[in-house]
N, C-alpha and C positions, 0 to 999 in steps of 0.2 A: 538395364542401365548397370554399369560396373560400379564397384564400390568407390573407385577413384573419381569417377564422374560425379557420383552423388556427394561425395566429400567436397569436391570443388564447388559444386552448386550451393551447397548448404553454407559453406564458409564464405563464398562469394556474396550470398544474400546478406549474411551477417555484416560483412564489410559495407554493403550498400546501406543497410538500416542504420548502422553506426553513424554514418555521415548525415543522415537525416533526423537524428534525435533532436527534439526541440529544445535547444539550449536555453532559451528564455524561460521556458517552463521549468526547466531543471533549476535554474537560478532562483526563480520565484519559490520553488519548493524548499530550497536551502534556506532562504530568508524566512519563510513561514515557520519552519522547524526552529530556526535560530531564535526568532522572536518568542516562540513558545518556551524555549529553554530560558531565555532572559527573564520572562515573566513568571517562571515557576510553574507553568501549566503542565498538564499530563498528556502524553501521547498514547492513543489507543490504536491498535492495528488488527485488521481482520481480512480474511480471504477465504476462498473455497478451493478445494482440491489442491493442486500443486501450489496455488497461491496461498494456501494456509501455511505451507512449509515456509514460503518466502516471508509471510507475516512473522512467524516465530523467529526466523533468522534476522529479520529487520530489527525487531525488538531486542534481540541479543546484541546486535551490533551497536544500536543507539545507547544501550545501557552500558556496554563494556568499552567499545572501541573509542567512544568520544570522551572517556574520563581523562581529565586534566588536573594535575595536583593543585590542590587549593581552590578548585572551582566547583560550583554546584554540579550535580549530575543530572542527566535526563531522567525524568520519571516517565516510565513507559510500561505498558501492559499489552501483551498480545492476547486477544479474546479467543485465540485458537488453542490456548494451552492448557486450560483447566478441563480436562476431559471428563471427570465425574460430573461437573456442573453442565458441561456441554450436552453430555448424553442424558442427563436428567431432563434438561429442557427439551431436548429432541423427543424423548420418550413421552413426556407429559403434555407438551404444547405444540410439537411439530417443529420442522426445520426453520420456520419463519422467525422464531423468537430467539434463536440461539445466541445472537450477538447483541440484539437490542435489549434483551432482559439483563445481560451482563453489564452493558453500558449504563443502563438507567440509574443505578445508585450512585455512580461516580462522576460521570462526565459533566463538565460545567463550562461556563464562559471562560475563554482563555485556553481551553484545551483543543486538541487537534485529533480528529478521527482519520486514520489513513486506511483507505480501502483499496484493496488489490484485486483486480479482475481482468482476465485476459480479454474478454469481449466488452467489458463495461456495460453489460446488459443489452448489447445490440443483437439483432436478429431474432426471429420468432422462437428459435430453439433455445435461446439463452436468456431472454428477458425475464421469463417466469422464475427461473432458478436464482437469478440475481436478485430480483425483487423480494423473494421470500426471506432473505436475511440480511444482505448488504444494504438494501434500500431501506429496510425498517431501521437498521442501525444508523443510517445517514439521517433519517427523519428524527430519531431520538437526539442525535448530535445537534442537529438544526434547532430543535425545540429548546434545547438547553444552552444555546448561544455558542456552541463550539464551531470550529471551522473544519473543513474537510479537504484532505489531500488525496487525490486519486492516482493510481498507477494502472494504466489501461493499455489496450492494444487495438488492433484493427482500425476502426474509425473512431474509437474513443467511447462510442455508445452513450447511454444515458449518464454514465459516470462522468464522461468528459464534459457533459453539459451542466451537471448539478454540482460538482466539486468546485471549491473556491480556487483551487489549483489542480491541474491534472496533467501528468506527463504520459503522453500516449505514444507507444511504440508503433510506428507506421508500417506495420507488416501483417498480412492475413495468414499467420502461422502461429498455432499455439505453442509449439516448442520454442520457437524464436522469441515470442513475446515473454514467455516465462524466463528464459535465459537472460534477456535484457532487463527484466524487472530486478533479477538478482544483481546484475552488474550495477543497475542504477541505485539500488539501496546501499551497495558498497561505496558508490561514488558520493552519494548524499552524506553518509556517515563520515567519509574520509574528509570531505570539505568542512563539515561540522566540527570535526575534531580539531582542524586547524583554526577555525573561527573561535572556538572556545578557548583554545590555548592563547590565542592573541587578544582575547577579550580583557 
């Protein structure tokens, strides 16, 4: 296959997926995050692998891009960013605890946990690794009365079923899903920036 053919196929797939993104779920995610901002709740974000960088990016954009003069700011924390704590938990307790243990002292009713997972825990090869950290974090959030927003792909997986709101990118391609997750977090933050300015 030539480079040009591959480029055309890849970008063509992106164009198709773009038209299939679930607009109602995107709208519900915006309202969930806006409600959390209005009530002064905190947003926590986590993901694995490439999704961990999206989690950090999302936290940055929620904290900075949504600032409006004279308005309260988003309280947001990426559970991916404290690497000394992350590695200490990994070393002493294993991978399953790295997000749940960070969440435990802080999350409360009125907060939101955002979980980013390409497969959402679907498939035999992915469910185990998903459940070892993201699922435990989800359970802690639920126990504390927080709500859960998911960004998933493929068929949505367990995350699509368990989250209060889940935006599933409908394509079976890890690079495509990760690209759209980044675009979606930019879209969410841009919409929130406008809503906060108008509030």
